[in-house]
N, C-alpha and C positions, 0 to 999 in steps of 0.2 A: 551557491546552491543550484544544482541543475533542476530543470522542470521535468516532471515525469510524463512519459507518453504511454500509450496503450501497450507498448512493448516492454514496459518496466517489469522487473522481476522483484516481487516481494515475497519474503519467506518468514516463517515463524522462527523463534530463537533456536529451535532444534535444527535449523539450516536446511532440512530436506522437505519441510512442509511448504508447498507452493500456494500462494494466494491467487485465486482466479479473479482477475480484474476485468471489469466491463466499463468502458468509457461512456459517458452520458452526454457529451457535447461533440459537435462536429464543426463548429465555427472556426476553431484555431488548430492548426497542425504544425508539426515540425517534421520536415522531410516526408510529408504525406501521412504522418501518423498523428492521431488525435491526442491532444493533451488531456491529462486527468485533472479533474476538478473535485472540489469539496464533496465528500461522502462517497466518492468512487471506491476508496479502499475499505470502507466500512460495511459490515454485515456481508462479507464476501466469503465464499468457501475456501477452505485450506485442505489440500490433498497431499498425502504422502508423509505426514508427520510421524516420525518413528517413536515418539514418546508414548508407549503403550505398555500395559501390564495390569496385574491385579490392582484395582482401586486407582488406576492412573488413566486419565482421559487424555487422548491425543488432541492436539489443536485441530479443530474442524471449522472454525469460523473466526473472522476478525471482529473486534468490537470497535468502539469509537476511536478516532485518531486523537492522540494526546498532543502531538507536536508535528509540524511539518506542512501546514498550510501557509501559503504566502500571505504576508500582511499588506502587500502592495499590488499584486496582480490578481485580477478577477476576470472571469469569462462568464457572461450572462449572469453577473451578480454573485457567482460562486468563486471562492478562493481556489487558486491553482495549487496542485500538489507539488511539493519539492522533494528532493532526494533525502531529506531528513525526516520523512514521514515515519512515524512510529505510533504504536498503540498496543493494547492488550489483545490477547486471543482468549478463547474459551477453554483452553487447556488447563491441566492441573500442574501445580497447585493454583487455585483460582486467584486472579489478581496479580500474578507474578510473571507470566509468560508473555513476552512482547513479540510483535511482528515488526519487520524493518525492510528497508529497500536494499537489495543486493546490487541491482543495476537499474539506472534510471530510464533506459530505453532510447536515449539519445545523448550526444556529447557536444551539441552545438549551442544550445540556449540555456542561459542561467540567470538567476536573480542575484543582484549584488546589493 
């Protein structure tokens, strides 16, 4: 599993909705780019989700991460984000639309 950097691309399941990521730590970097840690992918805005229509709400925000935090690596006590990060969005139907990692932002460092 690759570690996520601030250059990672996360999208909603509709593929066009991009998650706005903001890293919260600056202690550890890969190729000069900050690694993402626990809660960085949560409660983040999603822009560009095409899932819209009458009684259909597009994905506009990420919810809690369900899977994808490292069990082994922590920075400042927070688990590092892996390229397996996934969780639900606030899109419709409620409780069914996931967000995921399209690109981890680096190809050098991974957890094994």
